[in-house]
Each structure stands twice: as structure tokens, then as C-alpha cells.
N, C-alpha and C positions, 0 to 999 in steps of 0.2 A: 250362120242362119241370117238371113235377110227377114227381117219385120218393121212392117207398116203399121204405125199406130194414129186413126185417123179421127177427125172429128172433137180431139178433147181440148179442155182448157189449158194448156202451158202456160204454165208460172214458173218464173227463173226469178226468185229474189234477189239475185245478186245483178244483175242488168236492169231490172226492173219490167222484162218479158211479161207480159199478161194478158192473153188474145186466144181466141181459138184457132188451131189448127192441127197440120199433120206432122210426125217424126218420120225419118226412115233411118231402119240401124242395120248397118251391115259389118262385120269382123268386130263387133263390141266395142263399134264406134257409131255417134248422130254423123249421119252423113246427109243428111235435108232436117229444116228446121222451122217449121210453118206452113213452106211451100214447099212440096216435093213431088220432084218431075213426075210425069205420068207414067216415063218409060221404069223407073224403078219397079223390078219386078222382086216380091214378097213371096218367101214362103210360108209367111203368113201375117194376116192381117186383122188387128185389134180395135172392135170400135169403141172408140171412149168418148161417145154419144155422153154428154151429164156429165162424164168423170171429169177428174184435174187430174193433170198429170205434170209429174213434179218433181226435182230431183230425190234421189234417194234419200231417206234418212241417215245422218251422219248422229250416234252416238256418245258421248263422252265418258260412259260407266255403265258399263254392263259384265258382271260376271257370269262366267260359263262354267264354273262349278269344275275344270278338271285341268291343271292333273288333281285328283287327290280328293277329289267330291264328290264322287259321281252319282251318289246317291240321293243329291242336292239336286243335279243338275249336270247331262252328257253333252257333249259339242254337238253332236246332231241334234239333240233336242231341241238346245239352245239357239244354234243358228238358223233351225229350221225357225222357231219362234223368230229369231228378227227378220226375217223373210217376209213372215205371217204380217209381220209388224211397218213393213215399208223401209224397215233399215237396211242400207245397204253397205252400210262401214261401222264397225264399233269399236272402239278402243277397252282392253280388260284391263284391269289391276292387276298387281302383282300378286295377291296373298293369294295363290293357290298354294296345294301342297304335296309336292314342298312349292316353297316361290320362284318365282319367274326370277334366279337370280344367278343363271347358268346359261350362257349361248346354248348350248345343246338342247334346253327346255323349251326356249322359244323358237327356235327352229323346229323341231317338230311340231308345238304346236300352231305354228303359220302353214304347215307344213301338212297338215290333217284339215285345218280350214279350209286350206286350196282345194284340197280333194274334194272336200264336201260341195263347193261352189255354190254355197248360198249366202254365203256375207263376207267382206270384206274384214281382216281382225288386223287391227294393230295394237300390240302388247304396250304395257308398259313396265319398264324391268323396276327390280328393287331395287333402291338406293341402299340399300344397307343388307350385306348376304342373313337371310335368313329374316329378315324386319326387322334385325335385334336389334337398331339403332347402336351401333358400337364398329361394321366394319363398312366400309365402304366396296362396293360392285364393282367388277371391273367396265365401265361404264361405255367406253370405249369399245369392247368386245360385242356388249348388250345391243349398242346402236347398229353394231355390222349386221346383227343375228335377226332386227328389225324392229327392234323395239324404239316407239313415241318419246319418251321422255323416261323420267323414273319417280318414282314414288313408294311411301311407306304403305300404304292403304288407310286401316281404319288405325293403324298403329305410330301414332307421332314419337319423335328423336327426344327423350326425355334431358340431354344432354347438349346444353346450346352451343357451348365451344366445339363438339362435334357436327353439330348442325352447322357453324359457319364456314367448315373447312370441308363440307361436304358442298355449300351454295359456294364457294370459291372454285372447287372445282369444278362441277356444272358449269361457272360463270365463265370458266377458260376454255373450255370447249361447245360453251353457247347451244349446253344440253337445257330444255327446260326442268322445273321440281315440279310435280304435282303434289298437293297439298291439302289435306283434309284439315283446318284449324283447329285446334285442337289442342287445349292443355291437356297434359295427364294425370296432374293433379285434382284439375275443376272437374273433370271430364267421364265420373266414374259411375254417374247413374244411369236412369231409366227410362225416363222423362223429362220433358225439359221445366224446370223448376217454374213454382206458379203454384195457384188454388190451386188447381186440377190434381197438379201431383201433390200437394199437399192433404186434401180431402180424401184421396185415393191414400196417402199410406206408402206413395211409390219415393225414393232417390231420385235426386232432381239432379239435372245437369242447367248449374246457370248460363246464361249469356255471355260472363264472364270467361266461361270454359273458351267463347269460338273469339270473343275481340282479346284477351289478353295472347292468344297465339297469334291474331294477326297483325297487332302492333310490334310482336317478335319478329314476324316471317318479315313485315314494312320493313323496320331496324338493321335487318341482315341485308334486306336486298338494296337499302342504301349506300350500306358497306361494301358490298361484293358484288354488285349489278348483274345479279342472277335473272333470270326470266323465272316465272313461279305462274302456273294456274292453280287458282284455287278451287278447291274439289266441294261444289252442295253446300254453300253457304245460307245458313236457317234464320239467321235474326233481323232486325232493323237495324241495330246496331253494326252489323255486320256490313250490310250492304254499304250504308253512309260510311264506314271507314273503308270502303274498298273504291267507294266513288270518291271518296278526296286522294285516293295515291295514283288514280288513274288522272285527275286532275295536276296531281303534282307533276307527274311523266312517266311514274314508274312500269316496267315493260311486266304488266300483270294481268292476268284476265281471269274467269271466275264463271261457275258453272251454281243451275240449280237443282234442283229433282221436282219428278213432278208429283211426290208425296208431298214438298213444304210447300210447293205451289197452290194446293188446293183444298190441303189438310189444316186441319189447327187440334190441339192439345182436348178438346174437348170433344173428338172425332173418338178418343181413345174409352167413355162410356162408361160400360160398367168393366173395366181390365180387358180390352179388345184386345187380344195376342195380336193377329191383324193388323194394328197399330203401332206395332212395339217395329220402328224402324232407326235407322241412324242414317243422320243428324236425329233426333228427336221432334217430334210436334211441337210446334212452340206455338204463343197467342194468336188471336185474327190480327193485332196491330203488324206482327214479323210476318206472314203471311200478304199482306196484305202491301208492306212495302219491297216483298222478296217480289212481287206481280209487278209494282211499279217500276221497282229495278231493272227487270228481266225487260220491260217497253220502253226505256230511254236508252238500253246498253250499257248501263254500271254492272250487270250480269250477262254474260256476253250468249250464253245458251244454256239450253233445257236437257236433263239427262235422265234416262228413264230407271237410276239407281238398281237395274237389274240386279236382284239376290234372291234365285231361287231357293226356299227354304222347306224342306221335308216333313212329313205331318207328321212324326213324331216330337219334331224339334219345334213345332209351333203351336201343336195344341197342347199347350200348358198353360200354369199362372204365368200373368205379363210379365212378372218380374225374373224369368225361370228362361223362359220363349227365347229362342233364336231370335235376333233382327236381322229383319228383308223382307222383300219383298219382292213378286214379278214386275216386270214392267214394261219389257221390249215390243211387247204387242200393245201396251197401252201410251205410247208414246207421241204416237200424232194424234190422235184423240184428245190425250189433255192439252195437247197444244193449242188442238182446234177451239177445245172448251174454254181455254184461257183468251181464246182470244174472242170467244162470244163473251164471255163475262167482262173485258176491261174495253170492249167497243175496237179494238184492235182489228186491221185488214186481215185478211186469208193470207196474203203474200208477207205477211209482217209472220207470224204464226206460224210459216213453214221457212220462214228466216233464221230463228230462233234451234233450229232441229234440221239443218243443212248449210248453208252459205257462212253463217255465224260458228257452228265449232268447224269446219274448215279453216277457217282464218284463224281460230286457236291454233289446233296443227299444226298450220304453215308448210314449212318448208319440207319437217317430218314427213310430210305424206309421197315426197319425192315427184315423179313423172306426173302424178296424181292429183298433185296441189293445185295444177292450173282448171282444171274441169272439175273434181268430185264435186258435191254439192252444189251444181252448176247446170244446166240447160246449154251448151255451146255444140255449135257446128263441128265437127272433127273432134267433138270430148268423148271421154268415157259416158257408156252408155248402161248408166245406173239409176235404174226409175220407181217412180213409185208412184201408179194409179189409182186412184181411191175416189171414192162416193162421197160429197161432201154433205149430202142429205141424208143419207142413212145414217140412223143410229143403231146402237147395240149394248144390249146387255150385256156384262160382263160376268160369265157362271164360269166354272170350273172345267167344265165338260168345252169350255169353245177355247181354251187356251192350248196353242200346241205346247208351250213351258212347260218342261218337267216337274216345275214348283207352280202351285196352285193355288196358293195363298196372295193376295192382294189386297188392299185396303178400300180399292174400288169394286170387287165383286160387288152385283147387282141388290144381294139380300141383307148389304151391311150399309149402302148409300141410298140404295133406292133412286138415282137418277142412273137412266139411259147415257153413255156417250156420241158424239157426234163424228163421222166420219168412218169410213169402212174402209178397209185395203181390197183392191178386186187385184191388180198384179204387183209382181215387183219384180224388175229386171236388174239381174247381175253384169255388168261386161257384156250387156245385149242377149244374155239368156234368162230367160224367165225361169226364176228362182223361187215360185209362189204364184199362184196362180186359185181364186177364192172357187168356190162351188158354189153354184147356181141355188 
């Protein structure tokens, strides 16, 4: 199908492109960018006047809940939610049921995603069998099946000697290990340590749960040379340690979630279980440091940390509620809100959810590495077209995801979010079109 997108504001953060123009698409590729020949015969024309035409968003942390947890989310519903949010590529952690520790499971998941044609799926393989922290998986076979890295999701490895061996093996074959820095002995609480947790009588998770883990990871990186991506940094001290590691030249990247970037422990209010997320919401100074770290490049990418949770598991006392929140449909808007709040440009807001995540993935993207997260003549036609002026209230009925719980629901925050996706294209095919 041939599609012509006319009169849009074309923004490609990777190249610095920012101009009004047209895009011609044929056979899933961009065949004209900026000035399109009058001879281009399109099957469909999209008038993007007043809209931004950007690369499709790339989300480095989104749980799809399949296989095994279909009561919380189905592949169909969550990939549809991704498309509704302008996300054209996403990375899913391996903590499904069973865990993604066998090539057959990975191949099945990728096959189902391809059939749905809503979003590109890049699974992380389990670093250890069943995420038990005791037996390494067959990383080579999982890589051949389509895994872009290896992770323990929310289950840290307690045995440092075993973690060293895992790093050594991954470094030998140039695999990236994705870890959320969390010391298993310090990270057992349900809220960030501080005055708020004390006042509410909630078990706290101290900042040292993150920093002790970071020190261990960095020491083992120096010893093994492994490449590590740090998932969902949550504290000011953590940002500073990542900044020093990068200055030292360690091969490390890091991301931050939309929850930690915008919310603090004060938002828990009176035991609001919608605010029960991992990592826990920290103090204002931590949020401010995360915002600054994303702006200066210490933190490479912004992620949705999408984790749909059903009603029965969320509507419980705070300490008993299942942590997690829906986020795929909010990623673009919360990137734009961060830019508004911090005085960042629109291209910068888009960079942290497009080109920067692609740089984190690097060669693991294979043939897509050269054009994913970018607007490139001849590149893949993964696009997000949105209205930057429209504001919308997040309500359960407006969410496509099977999970309806989010800390940013209008009834909780009281504010509307900027930016509304109008069209999402994946490989030149319309994956989402908003109803006017």
C-alpha cells in the first residue's frame, strides 16, 4: 500500500530534521522525505497539517502478560495499546509464566506478535532458568530465537559469584545484560524509605537497596567487561553513580520510568494502591535528579514500565496490592509533559523515546538498527503522528490496555496530559487510527 502524509511537521531527533513537509511510503519503506514527487500515486493520503510526524516510539520496558498471565493482559490488547500510544517497537522482560528461558517460547511470542501486525516485539531472554538465579540459560539459542539481551526482571541474583560467571559468559559473546539494580536483602519493602513510609507504617526500601547493587554491578563490569543496561533507576544517588560510571568509560546505559520521572512518595496520599509500583516512588529530590539526568544524557531513555494489573489484585490495602501500572498509552504524553515542565524542546522529548532507546539496543536490532527510531529516506516506515496541542484526561474507558490502573488517571492527578496520537504506522501499515 502506498501512503502519502502531507503537510506535517517532520521531526527526526537523530538527524536534527525539523521542518514542514511530506512523507511518501511504499512497500513498508519511506521513499520520499520532505519534498515528494508529484508523480507519487498514493492509495491513501493523510493530511497532517498541524500534526507532528515523528519516528515510532521505542519502549524498553513493557510487560505483555502472555504467556501465563492472560487475566492481566492479552497479547492482542497490549499490542493494540502500544499502537494507540504511538509505540511501534517494544522490549518485553522475561518474567512471564513460564519465564522466557526456552527458544520455543520466544519464537512463539514473536510469531504471534508478527501475526497481529500492531507493534514490533523484542523479547529479553531469562538470564537464568526459571529466573531462579542458579542455572544459566542457553543464551546462544535464545539469541538465535530473537532475544535482544538477558534479564532477571524483578528477581535479583543473590549469589555474587554466580552473577560474576553470568557476566563473564555474556561478555564472551557480547550479549547485553539488563538488570534492575536492587539488593535482595535491602529491597523487601513496599514504599520508599522516608517520612511518608514511616507516617503510613509501610515497610521501606532504602536508597541503599539501589546503590549497593549498583556498586556491585560496576565492580563486576570492571572485572568482566560485560555490557549492562540498568533498568529503571529511581534515586538521585543512583543517577550520580551512573554518571560516574559513564565518565569512567564503562559500557553502561540506563533508563527511568514515567512513574519515577513524574511522581513522588507524597502521591501515595492515604494508601492509594494506584501508586504501588516498582521501583517505589521516592522523594522530590530524587525525582528532580532523575529529570536532570534524563536531560543531560546520564539516563538514556524514558520507559513506560507497562505492567497491567487486574482489579482484584489492585483494589487491596497498599502493602498487599500487586505493584504495577498501565503505561504504554501514556509514554508519549508523559515525555511531552517532562519537556514542558523542564523547558526541553520537542525534539529532545521525542529523542528519549525514539532514537535514544534504539542506541541502547544497538546491533541487537539487526537490519532495523540503521533506521528504527528515525525518519530516514529508504528506512523502515514506523511512524507516530500526533497532535501536540491536544490535551486529554486519562480515564479507564479511554485506555485500550486490558489493565485500567494508572497513577495518572484524571481522578487521581486532576491534570490533563499533552499530546494525542492520531495515527501509528508499522512497516507502512496503519496499526492505529484515532476516531475523530
